[in-house]
C-alpha positions in Angstrom: 34.9 133.3 81.1 33.1 131.4 83.8 30.9 128.7 82.4 29.0 126.5 84.9 29.0 122.8 84.4 25.2 122.8 84.0 25.6 125.1 81.0 28.0 122.6 79.3 25.5 119.8 80.1 22.6 121.8 78.7 24.4 122.6 75.4 25.5 119.0 74.9 22.0 117.8 75.7 20.5 120.2 73.2 22.9 119.0 70.5 22.0 115.4 71.2 18.2 116.1 71.2 18.5 118.0 67.9 20.5 115.2 66.3 17.8 112.7 67.4 15.1 115.0 65.9 17.1 115.2 62.7 17.5 111.5 62.6 13.8 110.8 63.2 12.8 113.3 60.6 15.0 111.5 58.0 14.6 108.0 59.2 13.4 106.8 55.8 15.6 107.1 52.8 14.4 109.8 50.4 15.8 112.5 48.1 16.1 115.8 50.0 15.0 118.6 47.8 16.1 122.3 47.8 13.0 123.5 49.7 13.5 121.0 52.5 17.3 121.7 52.7 16.6 125.5 52.8 14.2 125.1 55.7 16.6 122.9 57.7 19.5 125.3 56.9 17.5 128.2 58.2 16.7 126.3 61.4 20.3 125.4 62.0 21.5 129.0 61.3 18.8 130.3 63.6 20.0 128.1 66.4 23.7 129.1 65.8 22.9 132.8 65.7 20.5 132.6 68.6 23.1 130.9 70.8 25.5 133.7 69.9 23.0 136.2 71.1 22.6 134.4 74.4 26.4 134.4 74.8 26.5 138.2 74.1 23.7 138.9 76.6 25.1 136.6 79.3 28.9 137.2 79.0 29.2 140.5 77.2 30.0 141.9 73.8 33.6 140.8 73.7 32.7 137.1 74.1 29.7 137.4 71.9 31.9 138.8 69.1 34.5 136.1 69.7 31.7 133.4 69.3 30.4 135.0 66.1 33.9 135.3 64.7 34.6 131.6 65.3 31.1 130.6 64.0 31.6 132.6 60.8 35.1 131.1 60.2 33.9 127.6 60.8 30.8 128.0 58.7 32.8 129.5 55.9 35.5 126.8 55.9 32.7 124.2 56.1 31.5 125.2 52.7 34.7 123.9 51.2 34.1 120.7 53.0 30.6 120.5 51.5 32.0 120.8 48.0 34.4 117.9 48.7 31.5 115.8 49.8 29.7 116.6 46.5 32.8 115.4 44.6 33.0 112.2 46.6 29.3 111.4 46.2 29.2 112.1 42.5 32.4 110.1 41.8 31.1 107.0 43.6 27.5 107.5 42.3 26.0 107.4 45.7 22.2 107.6 45.3 20.8 110.8 46.7 18.4 108.9 48.9 21.3 107.3 50.8 23.4 110.4 51.2 21.8 111.8 54.3 22.6 108.7 56.4 26.3 109.0 55.5 26.3 112.7 56.3 24.5 112.2 59.6 27.0 109.7 60.7 29.8 111.8 59.3 28.7 114.9 61.2 28.3 112.8 64.4 31.9 111.6 64.0 33.1 115.1 63.3 31.6 116.4 66.5 33.4 113.8 68.5 36.7 114.2 66.7 36.6 118.0 66.9 35.8 117.8 70.6 39.0 115.8 71.0 41.0 118.2 68.8 39.7 121.2 70.7 40.6 119.7 74.1 44.1 118.8 72.8 44.6 122.3 71.4 43.5 123.9 74.7 45.9 121.7 76.6 48.8 122.5 74.2 48.2 126.3 74.4 47.9 126.2 78.2 51.2 124.3 78.7 53.2 125.3 75.7 52.6 128.9 74.7 55.0 128.7 71.8 52.5 126.4 70.1 50.7 129.6 69.0 53.7 130.3 66.7 53.2 126.8 65.1 49.5 127.4 64.7 50.0 130.8 63.1 52.7 129.5 60.7 50.5 126.6 59.8 47.6 128.9 59.0 49.7 131.1 56.8 51.1 128.1 54.9 47.7 126.6 54.5 46.3 129.8 53.1 49.2 130.2 50.7 48.8 126.6 49.6 45.0 127.0 49.0 45.8 130.0 46.7 48.3 128.0 44.7 46.0 125.0 44.5 42.6 126.8 44.1 42.0 125.2 40.7 42.8 121.7 41.8 40.2 119.2 42.9 40.1 116.1 45.0 40.5 112.8 43.1 38.6 110.3 45.3 39.9 107.3 43.4 43.5 108.2 44.1 42.8 108.4 47.9 45.2 106.2 49.9 42.5 105.8 52.5 40.1 104.3 50.0 42.8 102.0 48.5 43.7 100.8 52.0 40.1 100.2 52.9 39.4 98.2 49.8 42.6 96.2 50.3 42.0 95.2 54.0 38.2 95.3 54.4 36.1 92.7 52.5 33.3 94.6 50.7 30.6 94.3 48.1 30.6 96.2 44.8 27.0 97.3 45.2 25.0 99.6 47.5 22.4 97.7 49.5 20.1 100.5 50.6 21.5 102.5 53.5 23.2 99.5 55.0 26.9 99.9 56.0 27.4 96.1 56.6 25.8 93.1 55.1 26.2 89.3 55.4 26.4 87.1 52.4 27.1 83.4 52.3 28.0 83.6 56.0 30.6 86.4 55.4 30.3 89.8 56.9 31.0 92.5 54.3 31.2 96.2 54.2 29.2 98.0 51.6 30.5 100.9 49.5 28.5 103.2 51.7 30.8 102.4 54.6 33.9 103.1 52.4 32.4 106.5 51.5 31.7 107.2 55.2 35.3 106.5 56.1 36.5 108.8 53.3 34.2 111.5 54.5 35.4 111.2 58.1 39.1 111.3 57.1 38.4 114.4 54.9 36.8 116.1 57.9 39.9 115.3 60.0 42.0 117.1 57.4 39.7 120.1 57.4 39.7 120.1 61.2 43.5 120.5 61.2 42.9 123.8 59.4 39.8 125.1 61.2 40.7 124.4 64.8 43.9 126.5 64.8 41.9 129.2 62.9 39.2 129.5 65.6 41.8 129.5 68.3 43.2 132.6 66.6 40.0 134.5 67.5 39.3 133.0 70.9 41.0 130.7 73.4 37.8 130.1 75.4 37.2 126.4 75.0 33.5 126.8 75.5 33.2 129.2 72.6 35.5 127.2 70.4 33.4 124.0 71.0 30.0 125.7 70.6 31.0 127.7 67.5 32.3 124.4 65.9 29.3 122.4 67.0 26.6 124.9 65.7 28.5 125.4 62.4 28.8 121.6 61.8 25.2 120.7 62.7 23.9 122.5 59.7 26.4 120.9 57.2 24.0 118.2 56.0 21.3 120.7 55.0 23.9 123.0 53.5 25.2 120.2 51.4 21.8 119.5 49.8 21.3 123.2 49.3 24.6 124.0 47.7 25.8 120.7 46.1 24.4 121.7 42.7 25.9 125.2 42.9 29.6 124.3 43.2 30.4 125.7 39.7 29.1 129.2 40.8 31.5 129.7 43.8 34.5 130.3 41.7 36.2 132.7 44.1 35.2 131.2 47.4 38.4 129.1 47.8 40.4 132.3 47.3 38.3 134.0 50.0 38.8 131.1 52.4 42.6 131.2 51.8 42.6 134.9 52.6 40.6 134.2 55.8 43.2 131.7 57.0 46.0 134.1 56.2 44.3 136.9 58.1 43.7 134.9 61.2 47.3 133.6 61.0 48.6 137.2 60.9 46.2 138.1 63.8 47.6 135.2 65.9 51.2 136.2 65.2 50.5 139.9 66.1 48.6 138.8 69.2 51.5 136.9 70.7 54.0 139.7 71.1 53.1 142.7 69.1 49.5 144.0 69.0 46.1 142.6 69.8 43.6 143.3 67.0 40.2 143.9 68.5 37.6 141.2 67.9 35.2 143.6 66.3 37.8 144.4 63.6 38.6 140.8 63.1 35.0 139.9 62.7 34.4 142.7 60.2 37.4 141.6 58.1 36.4 138.0 58.0 32.8 138.9 57.2 34.0 141.3 54.4 36.3 138.7 52.8 33.6 136.0 52.7 30.9 138.4 51.5 33.0 139.8 48.7 34.2 136.4 47.6 30.6 135.1 47.4 29.2 138.2 45.7 32.1 138.2 43.2 31.5 134.5 42.5 27.8 134.9 41.9 28.4 138.0 39.7 31.0 136.1 37.6 28.6 133.2 37.0 25.4 135.2 36.6 22.8 133.2 34.7 24.2 129.8 35.5 21.6 127.5 37.1 21.8 124.5 39.3 23.9 121.7 37.9 24.8 118.5 39.5 28.3 117.2 39.2 28.6 114.5 36.5 29.0 110.9 37.6 31.5 108.7 35.8 30.3 106.8 32.8 31.5 103.6 34.5 31.1 104.3 38.3 33.1 102.0 40.7 29.9 100.9 42.5 26.3 100.1 41.5 23.0 99.7 43.3 22.1 96.1 44.2 19.2 94.4 42.6 16.1 93.4 44.6 17.2 89.8 44.2 20.6 90.5 45.6 19.0 92.3 48.6 16.7 89.4 49.2 19.6 87.0 49.2 21.3 88.7 52.1 21.4 87.1 55.5 20.9 88.9 58.9 24.0 90.8 59.8 23.9 89.7 63.4 22.5 86.1 63.4 20.5 85.1 66.4 22.2 82.7 68.7 20.9 79.2 68.6 19.1 78.2 71.7 20.6 75.3 73.8 17.0 74.1 74.3 15.3 74.2 70.9 12.5 71.7 71.9 11.5 73.8 74.9 11.6 77.0 72.9 9.5 75.3 70.2 6.8 74.3 72.7 6.8 77.9 74.1 6.2 79.3 70.6 3.4 76.8 70.0 1.6 78.0 73.1 2.0 81.6 72.0 0.3 80.8 68.7 -2.8 79.2 70.1 -1.8 76.3 72.3 0.1 73.0 72.0 -0.3 71.5 68.6 0.2 67.9 69.7 
């Protein structure tokens, strides 16, 4: 697959522009409703599918199917990531108005980290072909483990990452708006929102360890691996606000995701020395597994409405009062001028002349 450098630059530029548009549209903290989340989800899915159509038209059906296979796998695995976010936010009682900022920065970090992982994976495959056996075995093991642990849930309070952060990083016990850092009594402190962001980023790294080998099972084209990951990740924030209150309805989704990992692990093993499963068949199998798991989940929970996860009766963090926010100092104090008298006269002239 021959991809000119300008195409790479155009795709990265488009991603940067869309991130800027998203940040501008949500520059003020507010609670994102279902309707707004649905619109943004539709926009991101349209971009992802539209790009796949362009790949199909420009490079042919085989590469188009490889892109859509990777996009579907990444999008499906991302749903599990969304559910983990919901558990983290509810456990730490993060106000909904502040959640978008954390997710925006989390997705931005995820794009960078996954880019690094994809580059590393491509280099490993190019120089050590036997690494495919490792990837396949890891996918099979991960799928089997997900089946065994499908009823278990993350306990954020038991996270070693959070314990280490709270031990080594001075932090407040209250949320101060969307701030990640504050200064109080001359001391720079992290807010709980920064701790939550770190936990979100680490969680995504764990998910990337599963998803990157999975997409390499359906395509080894770095351009397709990166773009499928990028377009799947870009819609995660909107997907979270759309699905966060529906976790209880997707009772069979984790089983479906486990079967997807097992399937792509088998496909990778067969591809190495035995038999290449056509991409069209692989795409159909993945789509069928995900569709059946979603439909079976919705059928089993018919009649259940939207329901937010409960927050602890005594959450570990609280929202700061107006008085506490007012008492904060600038995070980055302005440097004192070595010529305060000259600066003072300059300010006087700016406000209507010398006051002497």
